[in-house]
N, C-alpha and C positions, 0 to 999 in steps of 0.2 A: 376514483381514488382507490377503491378496493382492488380493481384490476391492476393498478400500478403497483400496489403492495405485493400482489401475487406474482407479477412478472419479476419484481426485484428478488423475491424469495426463490423463484425458479432459477433465475440467472445465478444467484448465489450458490444454490445447490449444485447446479451443473458445473459452475466454475470450481467449486470445491472438489467435486468428484474428478474433474479433469486434472486439477492440481495434484491430487493424491496419486492418480494413475501416472502422471508425468514424473513425479518424484520416485515412484516405485520402479519405473522403467530405467531411470537414471541410476538409482541405487543398486539395481541388480546387475547391471552391465550386460555385456553380450555373452551368452552361454555357449555360443557355437565356435568362437575363435579360440585359438591356442595361446591366447595372451596369458602370461603367468599370473595375472591378477584376477583371473576368472576361475570359477569352479569347474569349467569344462576343460581345463588343461589336461592333456593326455598323460603327463607324467604322474599325476595323482599325489604329488608330494605334499601339497598344501592340505588336502583332505586327510591323508594318512597322518600327518603331523598333528592335525587338529584332533583326530580320534585318539592318537597315542597320548596326547596331553590329557584327555578326558579319562583315560583308563588308568592313569597313574594312581597308586594308592596315596593317601594323605601322608605328609611327612610325619615321622614319629615325634610325639610330644616329649619335651624334656621331662625327666622325672622330677617330682617335687623335691625341694631342698632337703637333704638328709641332715640330721643333726651331726654335729662334730663328734667323732668317736671319743674325743677326750673330754667332752662335756656331758652333762646330763644327770644321771640318777645317783650313782654311788661314788661320791667324791668327798666323803666326810674327812679323809685324811689330808686334804689340801687346805691352804689358807684361802680366805675370801678373795684376795687378789688373784690367786691361781685359778680359782673357780670362774671368776669373771673373764680372765684371759682365755680360758678354755672354751668359753661360750661366745667368743668374738672371732671375727675374721682377722687376718693379719693387718688390715687397715683400720680395725677398731669397730667395725659395724657388728651389731648384735646378730647372732645366729638364732633364729626362732627355736625355742625348746618345747617339744611336745611333752605331755604328761608321761610319767614313767609307768611301769606296770602297776596294776592295782590302783591307778589314778593317784599315785603319790606325786608330789611336786618335784621338778628338777632342782638340783642343789642350788643353782644360782637364784632361783625363785625363793627357796627356803631362806637363803642368807639375806637377800635384798628386799624381798616382798614384791618384786615386779620383774618383768623381762618380756621380750617378745615371744609370741607363740604362733604356731602355724595354723591351727584349726579353731575358728570361732565356735564357741559353745562348749569346748572341751573344759573339763574341770579337774582339779587336783586338790589334795589336802595333805599337809605334813606339818608336824610340830604345832598342832592346834590352830593352824592357819588354813582357811578354805579359799581357793582361788578359782576364777572363771576367766577363760580366754574371751576377750571382748574386742570389738572393732575399735581401732584407734584412728582419730581424725588426723589428716595431714597427707600430703602427697607422697606416695611411695612407701608408706609406713606399713609394717606388719601389724596384725592385731597384737594385743599385749595382755599379760596376766594381770588381773585386778584382784587383789587379795584383801580380806577383811582383817 
């Protein structure tokens, strides 16, 4: 019984090694022919294209969304509706508003007490109100200012 088990183990090991070698030889192809599908092709186009693709620098990343030049910090002469409109895209989506210099709150946050913000953990305070940029739950939503 023990010899039978050892023979089965040996056959399995030899069969496994033969299978791996068989797959490796099929997967590598013939390196001597000038078949365009092999690495041994004389023109070298496949290899040079492969190396060229590896040497390309990564694509430049888009810059973070910049606040709307018409929105932000010093809009005290505008009505609340104008301040809100300045902090929105043409289709009505909120443009995230960062804190202003010296960590004062953007005007839309001062007027409404909330708005979207770009950087979690950023703080601002204005008009006796302290705000913190916190994560907002929901798909595709920006963080938002949470004020006391």
